[in-house]
mmCIF entry with sequence, helices, sheets and N, C-alpha, C, O atoms, coordinates in Angstrom:
data_MODEL
# 
_entry.id   MODEL 
# 
_entity.id                         1 
_entity.type                       polymer 
_entity.pdbx_number_of_molecules   1 
# 
_entity_poly.entity_id                      1 
_entity_poly.type                           'polypeptide(L)' 
_entity_poly.nstd_linkage                   no 
_entity_poly.nstd_monomer                   no 
_entity_poly.pdbx_seq_one_letter_code       
;(UNK)(UNK)(UNK)(UNK)(UNK)(UNK)(UNK)(UNK)(UNK)(UNK)(UNK)(UNK)(UNK)(UNK)(UNK)(UNK)
(UNK)(UNK)(UNK)(UNK)(UNK)(UNK)(UNK)(UNK)(UNK)(UNK)(UNK)(UNK)(UNK)(UNK)(UNK)(UNK)
(UNK)(UNK)(UNK)(UNK)(UNK)(UNK)(UNK)(UNK)(UNK)(UNK)(UNK)(UNK)(UNK)(UNK)(UNK)
;
_entity_poly.pdbx_seq_one_letter_code_can   XXXXXXXXXXXXXXXXXXXXXXXXXXXXXXXXXXXXXXXXXXXXXXX 
_entity_poly.pdbx_strand_id                 A 
# 
loop_
_entity_poly_seq.entity_id 
_entity_poly_seq.num 
_entity_poly_seq.mon_id 
_entity_poly_seq.hetero 
1 1  UNK n 
1 2  UNK n 
1 3  UNK n 
1 4  UNK n 
1 5  UNK n 
1 6  UNK n 
1 7  UNK n 
1 8  UNK n 
1 9  UNK n 
1 10 UNK n 
1 11 UNK n 
1 12 UNK n 
1 13 UNK n 
1 14 UNK n 
1 15 UNK n 
1 16 UNK n 
1 17 UNK n 
1 18 UNK n 
1 19 UNK n 
1 20 UNK n 
1 21 UNK n 
1 22 UNK n 
1 23 UNK n 
1 24 UNK n 
1 25 UNK n 
1 26 UNK n 
1 27 UNK n 
1 28 UNK n 
1 29 UNK n 
1 30 UNK n 
1 31 UNK n 
1 32 UNK n 
1 33 UNK n 
1 34 UNK n 
1 35 UNK n 
1 36 UNK n 
1 37 UNK n 
1 38 UNK n 
1 39 UNK n 
1 40 UNK n 
1 41 UNK n 
1 42 UNK n 
1 43 UNK n 
1 44 UNK n 
1 45 UNK n 
1 46 UNK n 
1 47 UNK n 
# 
_struct_asym.id          A 
_struct_asym.entity_id   1 
# 
_struct_conf.conf_type_id            HELX_P 
_struct_conf.id                      HELX_P1 
_struct_conf.pdbx_PDB_helix_id       AA1 
_struct_conf.beg_label_comp_id       UNK 
_struct_conf.beg_label_asym_id       A 
_struct_conf.beg_label_seq_id        2 
_struct_conf.pdbx_beg_PDB_ins_code   ? 
_struct_conf.end_label_comp_id       UNK 
_struct_conf.end_label_asym_id       A 
_struct_conf.end_label_seq_id        46 
_struct_conf.pdbx_end_PDB_ins_code   ? 
_struct_conf.beg_auth_comp_id        UNK 
_struct_conf.beg_auth_asym_id        A 
_struct_conf.beg_auth_seq_id         2 
_struct_conf.end_auth_comp_id        UNK 
_struct_conf.end_auth_asym_id        A 
_struct_conf.end_auth_seq_id         46 
_struct_conf.pdbx_PDB_helix_class    1 
_struct_conf.details                 ? 
_struct_conf.pdbx_PDB_helix_length   45 
# 
_struct_conf_type.id          HELX_P 
_struct_conf_type.criteria    ? 
_struct_conf_type.reference   ? 
# 
loop_
_atom_site.group_PDB 
_atom_site.id 
_atom_site.type_symbol 
_atom_site.label_atom_id 
_atom_site.label_alt_id 
_atom_site.label_comp_id 
_atom_site.label_asym_id 
_atom_site.label_entity_id 
_atom_site.label_seq_id 
_atom_site.pdbx_PDB_ins_code 
_atom_site.Cartn_x 
_atom_site.Cartn_y 
_atom_site.Cartn_z 
_atom_site.occupancy 
_atom_site.B_iso_or_equiv 
_atom_site.pdbx_formal_charge 
_atom_site.auth_seq_id 
_atom_site.auth_comp_id 
_atom_site.auth_asym_id 
_atom_site.auth_atom_id 
_atom_site.pdbx_PDB_model_num 
ATOM 1   N N  . UNK A 1 1  ? 70.536  67.654  114.439 1.00 0.00 ? 1  UNK A N  1 
ATOM 2   C CA . UNK A 1 1  ? 70.912  67.933  113.060 1.00 0.00 ? 1  UNK A CA 1 
ATOM 3   C C  . UNK A 1 1  ? 71.029  69.442  112.819 1.00 0.00 ? 1  UNK A C  1 
ATOM 4   O O  . UNK A 1 1  ? 71.973  69.901  112.177 1.00 0.00 ? 1  UNK A O  1 
ATOM 5   N N  . UNK A 1 2  ? 70.087  70.188  113.326 1.00 0.00 ? 2  UNK A N  1 
ATOM 6   C CA . UNK A 1 2  ? 70.095  71.631  113.122 1.00 0.00 ? 2  UNK A CA 1 
ATOM 7   C C  . UNK A 1 2  ? 71.313  72.272  113.780 1.00 0.00 ? 2  UNK A C  1 
ATOM 8   O O  . UNK A 1 2  ? 71.902  73.197  113.222 1.00 0.00 ? 2  UNK A O  1 
ATOM 9   N N  . UNK A 1 3  ? 71.689  71.796  114.941 1.00 0.00 ? 3  UNK A N  1 
ATOM 10  C CA . UNK A 1 3  ? 72.855  72.352  115.622 1.00 0.00 ? 3  UNK A CA 1 
ATOM 11  C C  . UNK A 1 3  ? 74.125  72.113  114.818 1.00 0.00 ? 3  UNK A C  1 
ATOM 12  O O  . UNK A 1 3  ? 74.974  72.998  114.710 1.00 0.00 ? 3  UNK A O  1 
ATOM 13  N N  . UNK A 1 4  ? 74.254  70.920  114.257 1.00 0.00 ? 4  UNK A N  1 
ATOM 14  C CA . UNK A 1 4  ? 75.427  70.614  113.430 1.00 0.00 ? 4  UNK A CA 1 
ATOM 15  C C  . UNK A 1 4  ? 75.460  71.517  112.204 1.00 0.00 ? 4  UNK A C  1 
ATOM 16  O O  . UNK A 1 4  ? 76.504  72.058  111.839 1.00 0.00 ? 4  UNK A O  1 
ATOM 17  N N  . UNK A 1 5  ? 74.302  71.667  111.580 1.00 0.00 ? 5  UNK A N  1 
ATOM 18  C CA . UNK A 1 5  ? 74.218  72.495  110.378 1.00 0.00 ? 5  UNK A CA 1 
ATOM 19  C C  . UNK A 1 5  ? 74.550  73.949  110.709 1.00 0.00 ? 5  UNK A C  1 
ATOM 20  O O  . UNK A 1 5  ? 75.296  74.605  109.982 1.00 0.00 ? 5  UNK A O  1 
ATOM 21  N N  . UNK A 1 6  ? 73.997  74.439  111.799 1.00 0.00 ? 6  UNK A N  1 
ATOM 22  C CA . UNK A 1 6  ? 74.270  75.811  112.224 1.00 0.00 ? 6  UNK A CA 1 
ATOM 23  C C  . UNK A 1 6  ? 75.750  76.007  112.530 1.00 0.00 ? 6  UNK A C  1 
ATOM 24  O O  . UNK A 1 6  ? 76.342  77.023  112.166 1.00 0.00 ? 6  UNK A O  1 
ATOM 25  N N  . UNK A 1 7  ? 76.332  75.033  113.195 1.00 0.00 ? 7  UNK A N  1 
ATOM 26  C CA . UNK A 1 7  ? 77.763  75.104  113.531 1.00 0.00 ? 7  UNK A CA 1 
ATOM 27  C C  . UNK A 1 7  ? 78.601  75.129  112.254 1.00 0.00 ? 7  UNK A C  1 
ATOM 28  O O  . UNK A 1 7  ? 79.547  75.908  112.141 1.00 0.00 ? 7  UNK A O  1 
ATOM 29  N N  . UNK A 1 8  ? 78.248  74.271  111.294 1.00 0.00 ? 8  UNK A N  1 
ATOM 30  C CA . UNK A 1 8  ? 78.977  74.212  110.023 1.00 0.00 ? 8  UNK A CA 1 
ATOM 31  C C  . UNK A 1 8  ? 78.848  75.543  109.275 1.00 0.00 ? 8  UNK A C  1 
ATOM 32  O O  . UNK A 1 8  ? 79.828  76.056  108.734 1.00 0.00 ? 8  UNK A O  1 
ATOM 33  N N  . UNK A 1 9  ? 77.648  76.087  109.250 1.00 0.00 ? 9  UNK A N  1 
ATOM 34  C CA . UNK A 1 9  ? 77.439  77.382  108.585 1.00 0.00 ? 9  UNK A CA 1 
ATOM 35  C C  . UNK A 1 9  ? 78.276  78.473  109.238 1.00 0.00 ? 9  UNK A C  1 
ATOM 36  O O  . UNK A 1 9  ? 78.874  79.307  108.558 1.00 0.00 ? 9  UNK A O  1 
ATOM 37  N N  . UNK A 1 10 ? 78.307  78.453  110.543 1.00 0.00 ? 10 UNK A N  1 
ATOM 38  C CA . UNK A 1 10 ? 79.082  79.452  111.279 1.00 0.00 ? 10 UNK A CA 1 
ATOM 39  C C  . UNK A 1 10 ? 80.566  79.325  110.951 1.00 0.00 ? 10 UNK A C  1 
ATOM 40  O O  . UNK A 1 10 ? 81.251  80.329  110.755 1.00 0.00 ? 10 UNK A O  1 
ATOM 41  N N  . UNK A 1 11 ? 81.060  78.094  110.892 1.00 0.00 ? 11 UNK A N  1 
ATOM 42  C CA . UNK A 1 11 ? 82.471  77.860  110.563 1.00 0.00 ? 11 UNK A CA 1 
ATOM 43  C C  . UNK A 1 11 ? 82.771  78.346  109.150 1.00 0.00 ? 11 UNK A C  1 
ATOM 44  O O  . UNK A 1 11 ? 83.777  79.018  108.921 1.00 0.00 ? 11 UNK A O  1 
ATOM 45  N N  . UNK A 1 12 ? 81.900  78.006  108.203 1.00 0.00 ? 12 UNK A N  1 
ATOM 46  C CA . UNK A 1 12 ? 82.098  78.422  106.812 1.00 0.00 ? 12 UNK A CA 1 
ATOM 47  C C  . UNK A 1 12 ? 82.053  79.942  106.704 1.00 0.00 ? 12 UNK A C  1 
ATOM 48  O O  . UNK A 1 12 ? 82.868  80.546  106.006 1.00 0.00 ? 12 UNK A O  1 
ATOM 49  N N  . UNK A 1 13 ? 81.092  80.560  107.401 1.00 0.00 ? 13 UNK A N  1 
ATOM 50  C CA . UNK A 1 13 ? 80.974  82.026  107.375 1.00 0.00 ? 13 UNK A CA 1 
ATOM 51  C C  . UNK A 1 13 ? 82.229  82.679  107.943 1.00 0.00 ? 13 UNK A C  1 
ATOM 52  O O  . UNK A 1 13 ? 82.725  83.671  107.408 1.00 0.00 ? 13 UNK A O  1 
ATOM 53  N N  . UNK A 1 14 ? 82.728  82.116  109.024 1.00 0.00 ? 14 UNK A N  1 
ATOM 54  C CA . UNK A 1 14 ? 83.933  82.654  109.659 1.00 0.00 ? 14 UNK A CA 1 
ATOM 55  C C  . UNK A 1 14 ? 85.145  82.524  108.732 1.00 0.00 ? 14 UNK A C  1 
ATOM 56  O O  . UNK A 1 14 ? 85.952  83.448  108.626 1.00 0.00 ? 14 UNK A O  1 
ATOM 57  N N  . UNK A 1 15 ? 85.267  81.372  108.063 1.00 0.00 ? 15 UNK A N  1 
ATOM 58  C CA . UNK A 1 15 ? 86.376  81.163  107.131 1.00 0.00 ? 15 UNK A CA 1 
ATOM 59  C C  . UNK A 1 15 ? 86.296  82.142  105.972 1.00 0.00 ? 15 UNK A C  1 
ATOM 60  O O  . UNK A 1 15 ? 87.313  82.685  105.542 1.00 0.00 ? 15 UNK A O  1 
ATOM 61  N N  . UNK A 1 16 ? 85.087  82.369  105.464 1.00 0.00 ? 16 UNK A N  1 
ATOM 62  C CA . UNK A 1 16 ? 84.894  83.308  104.366 1.00 0.00 ? 16 UNK A CA 1 
ATOM 63  C C  . UNK A 1 16 ? 85.287  84.718  104.796 1.00 0.00 ? 16 UNK A C  1 
ATOM 64  O O  . UNK A 1 16 ? 85.945  85.444  104.051 1.00 0.00 ? 16 UNK A O  1 
ATOM 65  N N  . UNK A 1 17 ? 84.881  85.093  105.995 1.00 0.00 ? 17 UNK A N  1 
ATOM 66  C CA . UNK A 1 17 ? 85.206  86.416  106.513 1.00 0.00 ? 17 UNK A CA 1 
ATOM 67  C C  . UNK A 1 17 ? 86.716  86.582  106.679 1.00 0.00 ? 17 UNK A C  1 
ATOM 68  O O  . UNK A 1 17 ? 87.264  87.635  106.351 1.00 0.00 ? 17 UNK A O  1 
ATOM 69  N N  . UNK A 1 18 ? 87.384  85.555  107.183 1.00 0.00 ? 18 UNK A N  1 
ATOM 70  C CA . UNK A 1 18 ? 88.838  85.616  107.348 1.00 0.00 ? 18 UNK A CA 1 
ATOM 71  C C  . UNK A 1 18 ? 89.526  85.758  105.997 1.00 0.00 ? 18 UNK A C  1 
ATOM 72  O O  . UNK A 1 18 ? 90.488  86.516  105.864 1.00 0.00 ? 18 UNK A O  1 
ATOM 73  N N  . UNK A 1 19 ? 89.037  85.033  104.997 1.00 0.00 ? 19 UNK A N  1 
ATOM 74  C CA . UNK A 1 19 ? 89.623  85.124  103.661 1.00 0.00 ? 19 UNK A CA 1 
ATOM 75  C C  . UNK A 1 19 ? 89.434  86.526  103.084 1.00 0.00 ? 19 UNK A C  1 
ATOM 76  O O  . UNK A 1 19 ? 90.348  87.081  102.475 1.00 0.00 ? 19 UNK A O  1 
ATOM 77  N N  . UNK A 1 20 ? 88.245  87.096  103.278 1.00 0.00 ? 20 UNK A N  1 
ATOM 78  C CA . UNK A 1 20 ? 87.990  88.457  102.811 1.00 0.00 ? 20 UNK A CA 1 
ATOM 79  C C  . UNK A 1 20 ? 88.900  89.453  103.515 1.00 0.00 ? 20 UNK A C  1 
ATOM 80  O O  . UNK A 1 20 ? 89.405  90.384  102.887 1.00 0.00 ? 20 UNK A O  1 
ATOM 81  N N  . UNK A 1 21 ? 89.113  89.267  104.806 1.00 0.00 ? 21 UNK A N  1 
ATOM 82  C CA . UNK A 1 21 ? 89.996  90.158  105.554 1.00 0.00 ? 21 UNK A CA 1 
ATOM 83  C C  . UNK A 1 21 ? 91.428  90.056  105.048 1.00 0.00 ? 21 UNK A C  1 
ATOM 84  O O  . UNK A 1 21 ? 92.114  91.071  104.924 1.00 0.00 ? 21 UNK A O  1 
ATOM 85  N N  . UNK A 1 22 ? 91.884  88.849  104.755 1.00 0.00 ? 22 UNK A N  1 
ATOM 86  C CA . UNK A 1 22 ? 93.238  88.668  104.229 1.00 0.00 ? 22 UNK A CA 1 
ATOM 87  C C  . UNK A 1 22 ? 93.375  89.343  102.874 1.00 0.00 ? 22 UNK A C  1 
ATOM 88  O O  . UNK A 1 22 ? 94.382  89.996  102.597 1.00 0.00 ? 22 UNK A O  1 
ATOM 89  N N  . UNK A 1 23 ? 92.357  89.183  102.028 1.00 0.00 ? 23 UNK A N  1 
ATOM 90  C CA . UNK A 1 23 ? 92.378  89.807  100.707 1.00 0.00 ? 23 UNK A CA 1 
ATOM 91  C C  . UNK A 1 23 ? 92.411  91.322  100.836 1.00 0.00 ? 23 UNK A C  1 
ATOM 92  O O  . UNK A 1 23 ? 93.186  91.991  100.152 1.00 0.00 ? 23 UNK A O  1 
ATOM 93  N N  . UNK A 1 24 ? 91.581  91.858  101.704 1.00 0.00 ? 24 UNK A N  1 
ATOM 94  C CA . UNK A 1 24 ? 91.543  93.301  101.925 1.00 0.00 ? 24 UNK A CA 1 
ATOM 95  C C  . UNK A 1 24 ? 92.890  93.794  102.442 1.00 0.00 ? 24 UNK A C  1 
ATOM 96  O O  . UNK A 1 24 ? 93.396  94.821  101.990 1.00 0.00 ? 24 UNK A O  1 
ATOM 97  N N  . UNK A 1 25 ? 93.459  93.068  103.376 1.00 0.00 ? 25 UNK A N  1 
ATOM 98  C CA . UNK A 1 25 ? 94.755  93.450  103.941 1.00 0.00 ? 25 UNK A CA 1 
ATOM 99  C C  . UNK A 1 25 ? 95.827  93.481  102.860 1.00 0.00 ? 25 UNK A C  1 
ATOM 100 O O  . UNK A 1 25 ? 96.623  94.419  102.802 1.00 0.00 ? 25 UNK A O  1 
ATOM 101 N N  . UNK A 1 26 ? 95.856  92.471  102.009 1.00 0.00 ? 26 UNK A N  1 
ATOM 102 C CA . UNK A 1 26 ? 96.886  92.436  100.973 1.00 0.00 ? 26 UNK A CA 1 
ATOM 103 C C  . UNK A 1 26 ? 96.691  93.567  99.966  1.00 0.00 ? 26 UNK A C  1 
ATOM 104 O O  . UNK A 1 26 ? 97.667  94.156  99.501  1.00 0.00 ? 26 UNK A O  1 
ATOM 105 N N  . UNK A 1 27 ? 95.437  93.875  99.626  1.00 0.00 ? 27 UNK A N  1 
ATOM 106 C CA . UNK A 1 27 ? 95.181  94.978  98.698  1.00 0.00 ? 27 UNK A CA 1 
ATOM 107 C C  . UNK A 1 27 ? 95.582  96.322  99.305  1.00 0.00 ? 27 UNK A C  1 
ATOM 108 O O  . UNK A 1 27 ? 96.198  97.149  98.634  1.00 0.00 ? 27 UNK A O  1 
ATOM 109 N N  . UNK A 1 28 ? 95.237  96.535  100.557 1.00 0.00 ? 28 UNK A N  1 
ATOM 110 C CA . UNK A 1 28 ? 95.592  97.789  101.227 1.00 0.00 ? 28 UNK A CA 1 
ATOM 111 C C  . UNK A 1 28 ? 97.106  97.923  101.299 1.00 0.00 ? 28 UNK A C  1 
ATOM 112 O O  . UNK A 1 28 ? 97.643  99.004  101.058 1.00 0.00 ? 28 UNK A O  1 
ATOM 113 N N  . UNK A 1 29 ? 97.795  96.847  101.624 1.00 0.00 ? 29 UNK A N  1 
ATOM 114 C CA . UNK A 1 29 ? 99.260  96.880  101.693 1.00 0.00 ? 29 UNK A CA 1 
ATOM 115 C C  . UNK A 1 29 ? 99.853  97.210  100.332 1.00 0.00 ? 29 UNK A C  1 
ATOM 116 O O  . UNK A 1 29 ? 100.755 98.040  100.221 1.00 0.00 ? 29 UNK A O  1 
ATOM 117 N N  . UNK A 1 30 ? 99.342  96.556  99.303  1.00 0.00 ? 30 UNK A N  1 
ATOM 118 C CA . UNK A 1 30 ? 99.845  96.774  97.942  1.00 0.00 ? 30 UNK A CA 1 
ATOM 119 C C  . UNK A 1 30 ? 99.651  98.234  97.524  1.00 0.00 ? 30 UNK A C  1 
ATOM 120 O O  . UNK A 1 30 ? 100.583 98.876  97.041  1.00 0.00 ? 30 UNK A O  1 
ATOM 121 N N  . UNK A 1 31 ? 98.427  98.753  97.714  1.00 0.00 ? 31 UNK A N  1 
ATOM 122 C CA . UNK A 1 31 ? 98.144  100.112 97.277  1.00 0.00 ? 31 UNK A CA 1 
ATOM 123 C C  . UNK A 1 31 ? 98.880  101.146 98.121  1.00 0.00 ? 31 UNK A C  1 
ATOM 124 O O  . UNK A 1 31 ? 99.276  102.191 97.604  1.00 0.00 ? 31 UNK A O  1 
ATOM 125 N N  . UNK A 1 32 ? 99.069  100.878 99.399  1.00 0.00 ? 32 UNK A N  1 
ATOM 126 C CA . UNK A 1 32 ? 99.803  101.838 100.221 1.00 0.00 ? 32 UNK A CA 1 
ATOM 127 C C  . UNK A 1 32 ? 101.270 101.890 99.797  1.00 0.00 ? 32 UNK A C  1 
ATOM 128 O O  . UNK A 1 32 ? 101.871 102.965 99.785  1.00 0.00 ? 32 UNK A O  1 
ATOM 129 N N  . UNK A 1 33 ? 101.847 100.747 99.451  1.00 0.00 ? 33 UNK A N  1 
ATOM 130 C CA . UNK A 1 33 ? 103.232 100.738 98.957  1.00 0.00 ? 33 UNK A CA 1 
ATOM 131 C C  . UNK A 1 33 ? 103.335 101.506 97.645  1.00 0.00 ? 33 UNK A C  1 
ATOM 132 O O  . UNK A 1 33 ? 104.286 102.258 97.430  1.00 0.00 ? 33 UNK A O  1 
ATOM 133 N N  . UNK A 1 34 ? 102.342 101.309 96.762  1.00 0.00 ? 34 UNK A N  1 
ATOM 134 C CA . UNK A 1 34 ? 102.341 102.042 95.497  1.00 0.00 ? 34 UNK A CA 1 
ATOM 135 C C  . UNK A 1 34 ? 102.234 103.543 95.737  1.00 0.00 ? 34 UNK A C  1 
ATOM 136 O O  . UNK A 1 34 ? 102.925 104.327 95.087  1.00 0.00 ? 34 UNK A O  1 
ATOM 137 N N  . UNK A 1 35 ? 101.374 103.946 96.665  1.00 0.00 ? 35 UNK A N  1 
ATOM 138 C CA . UNK A 1 35 ? 101.220 105.369 96.964  1.00 0.00 ? 35 UNK A CA 1 
ATOM 139 C C  . UNK A 1 35 ? 102.507 105.951 97.539  1.00 0.00 ? 35 UNK A C  1 
ATOM 140 O O  . UNK A 1 35 ? 102.905 107.058 97.177  1.00 0.00 ? 35 UNK A O  1 
ATOM 141 N N  . UNK A 1 36 ? 103.152 105.218 98.422  1.00 0.00 ? 36 UNK A N  1 
ATOM 142 C CA . UNK A 1 36 ? 104.420 105.688 98.992  1.00 0.00 ? 36 UNK A CA 1 
ATOM 143 C C  . UNK A 1 36 ? 105.450 105.864 97.884  1.00 0.00 ? 36 UNK A C  1 
ATOM 144 O O  . UNK A 1 36 ? 106.178 106.856 97.861  1.00 0.00 ? 36 UNK A O  1 
ATOM 145 N N  . UNK A 1 37 ? 105.512 104.903 96.968  1.00 0.00 ? 37 UNK A N  1 
ATOM 146 C CA . UNK A 1 37 ? 106.457 105.004 95.856  1.00 0.00 ? 37 UNK A CA 1 
ATOM 147 C C  . UNK A 1 37 ? 106.145 106.209 94.977  1.00 0.00 ? 37 UNK A C  1 
ATOM 148 O O  . UNK A 1 37 ? 107.057 106.917 94.550  1.00 0.00 ? 37 UNK A O  1 
ATOM 149 N N  . UNK A 1 38 ? 104.859 106.448 94.702  1.00 0.00 ? 38 UNK A N  1 
ATOM 150 C CA . UNK A 1 38 ? 104.484 107.603 93.885  1.00 0.00 ? 38 UNK A CA 1 
ATOM 151 C C  . UNK A 1 38 ? 104.828 108.916 94.587  1.00 0.00 ? 38 UNK A C  1 
ATOM 152 O O  . UNK A 1 38 ? 105.319 109.852 93.956  1.00 0.00 ? 38 UNK A O  1 
ATOM 153 N N  . UNK A 1 39 ? 104.572 108.981 95.876  1.00 0.00 ? 39 UNK A N  1 
ATOM 154 C CA . UNK A 1 39 ? 104.894 110.189 96.645  1.00 0.00 ? 39 UNK A CA 1 
ATOM 155 C C  . UNK A 1 39 ? 106.396 110.434 96.642  1.00 0.00 ? 39 UNK A C  1 
ATOM 156 O O  . UNK A 1 39 ? 106.843 111.566 96.461  1.00 0.00 ? 39 UNK A O  1 
ATOM 157 N N  . UNK A 1 40 ? 107.175 109.377 96.841  1.00 0.00 ? 40 UNK A N  1 
ATOM 158 C CA . UNK A 1 40 ? 108.630 109.520 96.840  1.00 0.00 ? 40 UNK A CA 1 
ATOM 159 C C  . UNK A 1 40 ? 109.136 109.947 95.465  1.00 0.00 ? 40 UNK A C  1 
ATOM 160 O O  . UNK A 1 40 ? 110.068 110.745 95.369  1.00 0.00 ? 40 UNK A O  1 
ATOM 161 N N  . UNK A 1 41 ? 108.531 109.422 94.404  1.00 0.00 ? 41 UNK A N  1 
ATOM 162 C CA . UNK A 1 41 ? 108.930 109.811 93.051  1.00 0.00 ? 41 UNK A CA 1 
ATOM 163 C C  . UNK A 1 41 ? 108.642 111.297 92.821  1.00 0.00 ? 41 UNK A C  1 
ATOM 164 O O  . UNK A 1 41 ? 109.470 112.010 92.254  1.00 0.00 ? 41 UNK A O  1 
ATOM 165 N N  . UNK A 1 42 ? 107.477 111.759 93.258  1.00 0.00 ? 42 UNK A N  1 
ATOM 166 C CA . UNK A 1 42 ? 107.140 113.182 93.107  1.00 0.00 ? 42 UNK A CA 1 
ATOM 167 C C  . UNK A 1 42 ? 108.081 114.056 93.930  1.00 0.00 ? 42 UNK A C  1 
ATOM 168 O O  . UNK A 1 42 ? 108.490 115.125 93.476  1.00 0.00 ? 42 UNK A O  1 
ATOM 169 N N  . UNK A 1 43 ? 108.426 113.611 95.135  1.00 0.00 ? 43 UNK A N  1 
ATOM 170 C CA . UNK A 1 43 ? 109.362 114.374 95.961  1.00 0.00 ? 43 UNK A CA 1 
ATOM 171 C C  . UNK A 1 43 ? 110.707 114.500 95.257  1.00 0.00 ? 43 UNK A C  1 
ATOM 172 O O  . UNK A 1 43 ? 111.331 115.561 95.285  1.00 0.00 ? 43 UNK A O  1 
ATOM 173 N N  . UNK A 1 44 ? 111.150 113.421 94.628  1.00 0.00 ? 44 UNK A N  1 
ATOM 174 C CA . UNK A 1 44 ? 112.428 113.467 93.906  1.00 0.00 ? 44 UNK A CA 1 
ATOM 175 C C  . UNK A 1 44 ? 112.356 114.426 92.725  1.00 0.00 ? 44 UNK A C  1 
ATOM 176 O O  . UNK A 1 44 ? 113.329 115.117 92.422  1.00 0.00 ? 44 UNK A O  1 
ATOM 177 N N  . UNK A 1 45 ? 111.191 114.471 92.051  1.00 0.00 ? 45 UNK A N  1 
ATOM 178 C CA . UNK A 1 45 ? 111.023 115.398 90.928  1.00 0.00 ? 45 UNK A CA 1 
ATOM 179 C C  . UNK A 1 45 ? 111.109 116.846 91.411  1.00 0.00 ? 45 UNK A C  1 
ATOM 180 O O  . UNK A 1 45 ? 111.740 117.686 90.768  1.00 0.00 ? 45 UNK A O  1 
ATOM 181 N N  . UNK A 1 46 ? 110.478 117.127 92.534  1.00 0.00 ? 46 UNK A N  1 
ATOM 182 C CA . UNK A 1 46 ? 110.436 118.491 93.058  1.00 0.00 ? 46 UNK A CA 1 
ATOM 183 C C  . UNK A 1 46 ? 111.815 118.920 93.541  1.00 0.00 ? 46 UNK A C  1 
ATOM 184 O O  . UNK A 1 46 ? 112.229 120.061 93.335  1.00 0.00 ? 46 UNK A O  1 
ATOM 185 N N  . UNK A 1 47 ? 112.512 118.005 94.179  1.00 0.00 ? 47 UNK A N  1 
ATOM 186 C CA . UNK A 1 47 ? 113.833 118.352 94.695  1.00 0.00 ? 47 UNK A CA 1 
ATOM 187 C C  . UNK A 1 47 ? 114.806 118.235 93.573  1.00 0.00 ? 47 UNK A C  1 
ATOM 188 O O  . UNK A 1 47 ? 115.998 118.479 93.762  1.00 0.00 ? 47 UNK A O  1 
# 
């Protein structure tokens, strides 16, 4: 019983970690695109 429970916990923990990584990845991608757009806008203002 303990082995099954431990295995289930490990699977759930792994799934949670993967979901957090996906969320982090999407946020980083979103903010990096926004920063690139802001930098390009400032470059256009200067030029």
